LOROLO-484051 format. One record per residue (C-alpha): residue in three letters; x, y, z. Coordinates in steps of 0.5 Angstrom, whole numbers, plus 2048, in hexadecimal, padded with zeros to 3 digits. Layout:
LOROLO-484051
AlaXYZ;...
END
This chain:
LOROLO-484051
Met80982A7EA;Ser80182A7E7;Ser7FD8247E8;Pro7FA8207E2;Asn7F38207E2;Leu7F081A7E4;Arg7EA81D7E8;Gly7E48187E7;Lys7E78137E4;Lys7E680C7E6;Ile7EC8087E8;Leu7EC8017EA;Leu7F28007EE;Ala7F47F97EF;Thr7FA7F77F4;Glu7FD7F17F7;Ser7FF7F47FD;Trp7FB7F9801;Gly7FC7FA808;Pro8037F680A;Val8097FA80B;Asn80D7FA805;Gly80F7FE7FF;Val8097FC7FA;Ser8047FE800;Arg807804801;Thr8088067FA;Thr8018047F8;Lys7FE8087FE;Ser80280E7FC;Leu7FF80E7F5;Val7F880C7F8;Glu7F88137FC;Tyr7FB8177F6;Leu7F58147F2;Leu7F08167F7;Cys7F281D7F8;Asn7F281E7F1;Gly7EB81C7F0;Ala7EB8157ED;Asp7E68107EE;Leu7EA80A7F1;Thr7E88037F3;Leu7ED7FF7F6;Val7ED7F77F5;Ala7F27F37FA;Pro7F37ED7FD;Val7F07EC804;Phe7F57EE80A;Gln7F47ED811;Gly7ED7EC810;Lys7EC7F480F;Gln7E57F680C;Ser7E47F9806;Ser7E2800805;Pro7DD802800;Ser7E28037FB;Glu7E77FD7FC;Leu7E67F67FB;Arg7EA7F17FE;Leu7EA7EA7FB;Pro7EC7E37FF;Gly7F27E07FE;Cys7F87DC802;Pro7FD7DF806;Leu8047DD805;Pro8077D980B;Tyr80E7DD80A;Asn80B7E380A;Pro8037E480C;Asp8037EB80A;Leu8027E9803;Thr7FC7E5800;Val7FC7E17FA;Val7F47E37F7;Tyr7F17DC7F6;Pro7F07DB7EE;Phe7EA7DE7EB;His7E67E27F0;Leu7E67E87EB;Glu7E07E67E6;His7DB7EC7E9;Ile7E07F27E9;Phe7DF7F47E2;Asn7D87F27E2;Thr7D67F77E8;Phe7DC7FC7E6;Thr7DE8007E0;Pro7E48037E1;Asp7E88087DD;Leu7EE8067DE;Val7F18007E2;Tyr7F88007E6;Leu7FB7FA7E8;Ala8007FB7EE;Ser8067F57EE;Pro8017F07EA;Ala8027E97EC;Ser7FC7E47EE;Leu7F77EA7EE;Gly7FA7EE7E9;Phe7FB7E87E4;Gln7F47E67E5;Met7F17ED7E4;Leu7F57ED7DD;Leu7F27E77DB;Gln7EB7E97DC;Ile7ED7F07D9;Arg7EF7EC7D2;Gln7E87E97D2;Leu7E47F07D2;Arg7E17F37CC;Asn7E37FA7CE;Pro7E97F97D3;Pro7EB7FF7D7;Pro7F28017D6;Val7F77FE7DB;Val7FD8017DE;Leu8017FD7E2;Asn8077FE7E7;Phe80C7F87E7;Gln80F7F97EE;Thr8107F27F0;Asp8157ED7EC;Leu8117E67ED;Ser8167E27E9;Ala81C7E47EE;Tyr8187E27F4;Ala8167DB7F0;Glu81D7DA7EF;Ile81F7DB7F6;Met8197D77F9;Leu8187D17F4;Pro81C7CB7F4;Gly8207C97EE;Pro81F7C87E9;Leu8187CA7EA;Asp81B7D17EB;Arg81D7D27E4;Phe8177CF7E1;Gly8137D47E6;Val8177DA7E4;Trp8167D87DC;Leu80E7D77DD;Leu80D7DD7E1;Gly8117E27DC;Thr80D7DE7D6;Val8067E07D9;Gln8087E77DB;Gly80B7E87D4;Phe8047E67D2;Leu8007EA7D6;Phe8047F07D6;Arg8037F07CE;Thr7FC7F17CF;Glu7F97F67CB;Ser7F67FA7D0;Val7FC7FB7D4;Arg7FE8027D2;Arg8048037D7;Ile8097FF7DB;Phe80C8027E1;Tyr8137FF7E3;Pro8188017E9;Cys81F8007E6;Arg8237FE7E0;Asp8247F77E3;Ile81C7F67E2;Arg81C7F97DC;Gly8207F47D9;Tyr81C7EF7DC;Leu8167F17D9;Glu8197F27D2;Gly81B7EB7D3;Val8147E87D4;Gly8127EC7CE;Ala80E7F27D1;Pro80D7F77CC;Val8137FC7CC;Asp80F8027CA;Arg80A8017D0;Leu8108017D6;Val8118077DA;Arg8168087E0;Leu81280B7E6;Gly8168097EC;Arg81380B7F3;Gly8138117F7;Val8148137FF;Asp811817804;Thr81781C805;Gly81381F80B;Leu81281980F;Phe81981680D;Cys81E81C80E;Pro82581D812;Ser821821817;Arg81E81B81A;Arg82581981D;Asp824817824;Glu82A817828;Glu82781482E;Phe82580E82A;Arg82C80D827;Lys82E80D82F;Met829808830;Ile82B80482A;Ala83380582B;Pro834807832;Asn83C807831;Gly83C80B82A;Glu83C806825;Ile83B80781E;Val83380681D;Leu832801816;Ile82B800814;Thr8277FC80F;Val81F7FC80E;Cys81B7F780B;Arg8167F180C;Ile8197EB810;Ala8197E680A;Pro81E7E1807;Glu81F7E5801;Lys8217EB804;Gly8297EA805;Phe8297E880C;Glu82F7E380B;Phe8337E8808;Leu8327ED80D;Ala8337E8813;Arg83A7E7810;Val83B7EE80F;Ala83A7EF816;Glu83E7E9818;Arg8447EC814;Leu8437F3817;Val8447F081E;Asp84A7EC81C;Glu84D7F381A;Lys84C7F6820;Val8477FB81D;Ala8437FE823;Phe83C7FE820;Lys8347FD821;Leu8307FA81C;Val8297FC81C;Ile8247F7818;Val81D7FA817;Gly8187F6815;Gly8147EF816;Asn80F7EA814;Arg8097E7817;Asn80C7E0816;Pro8107DF81C;Thr8147D9819;Val8167DE814;Glu8197E3819;Glu81C7DE81D;Lys8207DB817;Val8227E2816;Gln8247E481D;Arg8287DD81E;Leu82D7E0818;Phe82F7E581D;Asp8307E1823;Gly8387E2823;Val8377E9823;Arg8317EA827;Asp8347EF82B;Arg8357F4825;Val82E7F3822;Val8277F6824;Phe8217F4821;Thr81B7F9822;Gly8167F581E;Phe8117F9819;Leu81280181A;Thr80D806816;Gly80C80E816;Asp81181281B;Ala81480C81E;Leu816809817;Ser819810815;Arg81D81181C;Ala82080A81B;Tyr82280C814;Ala825813816;Ser82881181C;Ala82D80C818;Asp83480D815;Leu83380880F;Phe82E80480C;Leu82F7FD809;His82B7FA804;Cys82D7F3803;Ser8277F07FF;Val8287EE7F8;Thr8207ED7F6;Glu81E7F57F6;Thr81B7F87F0;Phe81C7FF7F3;Gly81E7FF7FA;Leu8198047FD;Val81D804804;Val823806800;Leu82080C7FE;Glu81D80D805;Ala82480D808;Met827812803;Ala821817805;Ser82381680C;Gly82A81880B;Val82D81180C;Pro83280E806;Val831807803;Ile835801802;Ala8327FC7FE;Arg8337F67FA;Asp8337F87F2;Gln82D7F47F0;Gly8267F77EE;Gly8227FD7F0;Pro8278007F5;Ser82D8007EF;Asp8288067EC;Val82780A7F2;Ile82E80A7F5;Gln83380F7F2;His83980B7F3;Gly83F80F7F7;Leu83A8157F7;Thr8348127FC;Gly83780C7FE;Tyr83A8067FB;Leu8388007F6;Val83C7F97F8;Pro83C7F37F3;Pro8367EE7F6;Arg83B7E97F9;Asp8417ED7FB;Leu8417ED802;Glu8487F0803;Arg8467F6800;Phe8407F7803;Val8437F780A;Arg8497FB808;Leu844800805;Ile84180080C;Arg847802810;Glu84A80780B;Val84380B80B;Thr84280B812;Gly84980C814;Asp849813810;Arg844818813;Thr84581D80D;Leu844817808;Leu83E81580C;Ala83B81C80C;Glu83C81D805;Leu838817803;Ala833819807;Gly83281F804;Ala83281D7FD;Ala82D8177FF;Arg82881C802;Arg8298217FC;Tyr82781B7F7;Ala8218197FB;Asp81E8207FB;Asp81D81F7F4;Thr8198197F4;Thr81381A7F8;Trp80D8167F8;Glu80981D7F5;Lys80E81C7EF;Ile80D8157EE;Asn8068157EF;Cys80581A7EA;Arg8098177E5;Ala8058107E6;Ala7FE8147E5;Thr8018187DF;His8028127DC;Met7FB80F7DE;Ala7F88167DB;Glu7FC8157D5;Val7F980E7D4;Leu7F28107D5;Ser7F38167D0;Gln7F68117CB;Ile7EF80C7CC;Asp7EB8137CA;Gln7EF8147C4;Glu7EE80D7C2;Ser7E780C7C3;Gln7E68127BE;Val7E980E7B8;Pro7E480A7B5;Arg7E68027B5;Gln7E47FE7AF;Val7E47F87B3;Ala7E17F77B9;Arg7E57F47BF;Pro7E37ED7C1;Gly7E07EC7C8;Met7E47E57C9;Val7EB7E37C6;Gly7E97E07C0;Thr7EF7DC7BD;Phe7F17D67BF;Ile7F87D87C1;Glu7F67DD7C5;Gln7F17D97C9;Leu7F67D47CA;Arg7FB7D97CD;Leu7F57DC7D1;Met7F47D47D4;Leu7FC7D47D5;Ala7FC7DA7D9;Val7F57D87DD;Gly7F97D17DE;Phe7FF7D57E1;Val7FB7D87E7;Tyr7F97D17E9;Phe8007CE7E8;Met8037D47EC;Trp7FE7D27F2;Leu8007CB7F1;Ile8077CB7F1;Ser8087D17F6;Val8027D37FA;Val7FF7CC7FB;Pro8067C97FE;Leu8067CF802;Ile8007CE805;Val8017C7806;His8087C7809;Gly8087CE80C;Asn80F7D080F;Arg8127CA80D;Phe8137CD806;Leu8187D280A;Pro81E7CE80B;Arg81E7CD803;Ala81E7D5802;Trp8247D6807;Gln8287D1803;Ala8277D47FD;Leu8297DB7FF;Gln82F7D8803;Gly8317D57FC;Gln8307DB7F9;Phe8357DF7FE;Gln83A7DA7FD;Gly83A7DA7F5;Thr8377D37F4;Arg8317D67F1;Pro8317DC7ED;Leu82C7E17ED;Arg8287E37E7;Ser82A7EA7E5;
END
């Protein structure tokens, strides 16, 4: 596959997450490496992470780490005034726009000659707002977030909006994002790192010394990742006398969050192994040494870990909501289960792990699917769209305009909408970030109660 020509093009890439171990960081890192290898002149803007110093081509902005997930930093309002005064990019790429991305879009709207924008919608903030905010503030927060996203995404400079799955496309259409700018992109996987050959029998013996089946889940330890459901799955497997070990890979730099998750498994602790964060060879070994991957989160827009498990030759059973619904081929590479159907989830685990022929067939199909979803192909598609946008801008610049584009939004209505969007940034700080700063970890019990309500069916998830 030939690479698009971006050599020498000045690209300003802004990301909400650069450094932590999560799907957004890994996806963005892969794209950055691809663009640099193909000669792009890249400048990166991101929140400060663990006090890391910025390189000459990297600008770190101050912000507030979230107590329930210190790896994520919400950029302080309006620290971007000087960026476009000192740097004129050919194109702006926004990875998973939130606090930083929203503010950048607001500033771009006011430029006389704004650069074209490509954004990648990787995080469904409204799903998080629905879980984290108490009612009725949750419904108001979801509505307000969708209103502002629709307003910002309709900015004339936004030429492409990448989305990862059908659910997210439906959401974007619902908030008013222009349909003709939506492009499904997805994510890729490193099929060299994640592959069946990484299976380690000694590791399996250490985890499951009595030959138990090995189940695995990989994700950040956080309230919204489905651990309430997973703990009930483990309890039911114990009740049904299934010989298994459950490996949970992931962590959280807030020890209170990790403790709450681990306490969910108190009744089955002899069956559960918490490894903490794993990366590189250690992570690939853990994947490939398992028999079955369990995905219990219902907030994933894609679910990169699902693809990594499949590349490792490990079939997946997942709750049928969000990104995994588009990745897993039901009955071929794994199984999708209605989000609240605990009985069916447990029954499929027993059926798949009890039939070695079926397990091998699923594993082979999963690997074949992953072979066609490499980072090289995904990043080439993203870069191709960037090159197409730049080509369109070049063509448009050759067409004379009868009326010059104003430097500031001129109409009263547009000014009012802009003021509302600016106010939204401060409002979200007021209702979400500031309370987290003041109350810290006391916020967490409310989130856990909300999640338990979702599992029990008392508070339906937004589809």
